[in-house]
C-alpha positions as CSV (number, residue, x, y, z in Angstrom):
1,M,-10.9,25.4,15.4
2,I,-8.9,22.3,16.0
3,S,-5.5,22.9,17.7
4,P,-2.3,21.8,15.8
5,E,-1.6,19.3,18.6
6,K,-5.0,17.6,18.2
7,L,-4.6,17.6,14.4
8,Q,-1.2,15.9,14.8
9,A,-2.7,13.4,17.2
10,L,-5.3,12.5,14.6
11,I,-2.7,12.1,11.9
12,D,-0.5,10.0,14.2
13,R,-3.5,7.7,15.1
14,D,-4.2,7.2,11.4
15,Q,-0.5,6.4,10.7
16,I,-0.4,3.9,13.6
17,G,-3.6,2.2,12.3
18,D,-1.8,1.8,9.0
19,V,1.2,0.2,10.6
20,L,-1.2,-2.4,12.2
21,K,-3.0,-3.0,9.0
22,R,0.2,-3.4,7.1
23,Y,1.2,-6.1,9.5
24,C,-1.9,-8.1,8.5
25,R,-1.1,-7.7,4.8
26,A,2.5,-8.6,5.3
27,I,1.9,-11.8,7.3
28,D,-1.0,-13.0,5.1
29,R,0.8,-12.2,1.8
30,R,4.2,-13.2,3.2
31,D,5.6,-9.9,2.1
32,R,9.1,-9.6,3.7
33,A,9.8,-6.1,2.7
34,L,6.5,-4.8,4.0
35,M,6.9,-6.8,7.3
36,A,10.3,-5.2,7.8
37,Q,8.7,-1.7,7.6
38,V,6.2,-2.5,10.3
39,Y,8.9,-2.9,13.0
40,W,12.0,-0.8,13.9
41,P,15.1,-3.0,13.3
42,D,15.9,-2.8,17.1
43,A,12.4,-3.9,18.1
44,T,11.4,-7.0,20.0
45,D,8.4,-9.4,19.3
46,D,7.0,-11.8,21.9
47,H,4.6,-13.7,19.7
48,A,3.4,-16.6,22.0
49,T,5.6,-19.3,20.4
50,F,8.4,-17.0,19.4
51,R,10.5,-14.3,21.1
52,G,13.2,-12.2,19.3
53,T,14.0,-9.5,16.8
54,P,11.9,-8.5,13.8
55,A,14.4,-10.2,11.3
56,E,14.2,-13.4,13.4
57,F,10.4,-13.1,13.6
58,I,10.0,-12.7,9.8
59,D,12.1,-15.8,9.2
60,Y,10.2,-17.8,11.8
61,A,6.7,-16.6,10.8
62,F,7.2,-17.1,7.1
63,A,8.7,-20.6,7.5
64,H,5.9,-21.4,10.0
65,T,3.1,-20.3,7.6
66,A,4.7,-21.5,4.3
67,E,2.1,-24.2,3.9
68,M,-0.8,-22.3,5.4
69,T,-3.5,-20.0,4.2
70,T,-3.9,-17.2,6.8
71,S,-6.2,-14.2,7.2
72,H,-5.6,-11.7,9.9
73,M,-8.2,-9.1,10.8
74,I,-8.0,-6.3,13.3
75,T,-10.6,-4.3,15.3
76,N,-10.9,-2.2,18.4
77,I,-7.7,-0.2,18.2
78,L,-7.0,1.9,21.3
79,I,-4.0,4.2,21.2
80,D,-2.5,6.1,24.2
81,F,0.2,8.6,23.5
82,D,3.2,9.1,25.8
83,G,4.5,12.2,24.2
84,P,4.7,13.2,20.5
85,A,6.8,10.3,19.4
86,R,5.8,7.3,21.6
87,A,2.5,5.5,21.9
88,F,1.0,2.2,23.2
89,S,-1.8,0.4,21.3
90,E,-4.1,-2.4,22.2
91,C,-5.4,-3.9,19.0
92,Y,-7.9,-6.8,19.0
93,F,-7.4,-9.4,16.2
94,V,-9.0,-12.5,14.8
95,A,-6.6,-14.7,12.8
96,Y,-7.6,-17.7,10.6
97,H,-5.1,-20.4,9.8
98,N,-5.6,-23.4,7.5
99,F,-2.7,-25.9,7.6
100,P,-1.7,-29.4,6.8
101,A,-2.3,-32.1,9.4
102,A,-1.7,-35.9,9.6
103,D,-5.2,-36.7,8.3
104,G,-5.9,-33.8,6.0
105,R,-6.0,-30.1,6.8
106,M,-7.0,-28.2,10.0
107,D,-8.6,-24.8,10.6
108,R,-7.4,-22.8,13.6
109,T,-9.0,-19.4,14.4
110,V,-7.3,-17.4,17.1
111,G,-8.6,-14.3,18.9
112,G,-6.5,-12.0,20.9
113,R,-4.7,-8.6,21.1
114,Y,-1.6,-7.1,19.8
115,L,-0.1,-5.0,22.6
116,D,2.4,-2.7,21.0
117,H,4.8,0.1,21.9
118,L,5.3,2.3,18.9
119,E,7.8,5.0,18.2
120,K,7.9,7.8,15.6
121,R,11.3,8.3,14.1
122,D,12.1,10.5,11.1
123,D,8.3,11.2,10.8
124,R,7.5,7.5,10.5
125,W,5.7,5.3,13.1
126,A,6.7,1.6,13.6
127,I,6.5,-1.0,16.4
128,S,9.3,-0.9,18.9
129,S,8.0,-3.9,20.9
130,R,5.1,-6.3,20.5
131,T,3.4,-8.7,22.8
132,L,0.8,-11.1,21.4
133,C,-1.9,-11.9,23.9
134,I,-4.1,-14.9,22.9
135,D,-7.6,-14.7,24.4
136,W,-9.2,-17.7,22.7
137,Y,-8.8,-20.2,19.9
138,V,-10.9,-22.8,18.0
139,E,-9.3,-25.7,16.1
140,Q,-11.2,-28.2,13.9
141,P,-10.8,-30.3,10.8
142,A,-11.0,-28.2,7.6
143,T,-14.1,-28.5,5.5
144,S,-13.1,-26.5,2.5
145,N,-12.1,-28.4,-0.7
146,W,-9.9,-26.3,-2.9
147,A,-9.2,-29.1,-5.3
148,S,-12.8,-29.7,-6.5
149,G,-15.1,-27.7,-4.2
150,R,-17.2,-24.6,-4.9
151,Y,-14.2,-22.3,-5.4
152,A,-11.8,-24.7,-7.0
153,N,-11.3,-22.6,-10.2
154,L,-11.2,-19.1,-8.8
155,P,-9.2,-16.7,-11.0
156,A,-8.4,-14.4,-8.1
157,R,-7.6,-16.6,-5.2
158,G,-5.6,-15.1,-2.4
159,G,-2.0,-16.2,-1.8
160,A,1.6,-15.1,-1.0
161,K,3.5,-12.4,-2.8
162,P,3.9,-12.1,-5.8
163,D,1.1,-14.5,-6.7
164,D,-1.7,-12.8,-4.8
165,P,-3.9,-10.6,-7.2
166,L,-3.0,-7.5,-5.1
167,Y,0.5,-7.4,-6.5
168,R,-0.7,-7.6,-10.1
169,L,-3.7,-5.2,-9.7
170,H,-2.2,-2.6,-7.4
171,F,1.5,-2.8,-7.7
172,G,1.9,-3.9,-11.3
173,S,3.3,-7.4,-10.8
174,L,6.2,-6.9,-8.5
């Protein structure tokens, strides 16, 4: 028989994992409302080239990625609890960025870890402070050709909210 405490810890781990996955969706789809739910309003984010509040980070990140294609993937999530409503997570990530450059487009792939303090308030987990730790990166000229290449006419190409197929297929065209 599993104890109520262990069962709650499993539920909390699952909910924290969802917070981390929602961050990836929010940044890649540039979904402001979803991104705001990932953080507590009084949180802080130290994101390598940015340091500030969630509202400031959202403005910065969405302006910074406006002409990018991004894809954030997470792995190896370790969570340590410091009581029933506080946790620390170390979450490995790989983030792909395709962006305009002086002579075409560039691809940048970054690997690192999100180091997060999370709090549970009103039965909901969110980030109370985040530090981005970059472990490695690779940058090179882009080789994809969206204008006339292999995938030029894809009917379901990823993009920002509301144009990404997710919002039509799952949320009914928000």
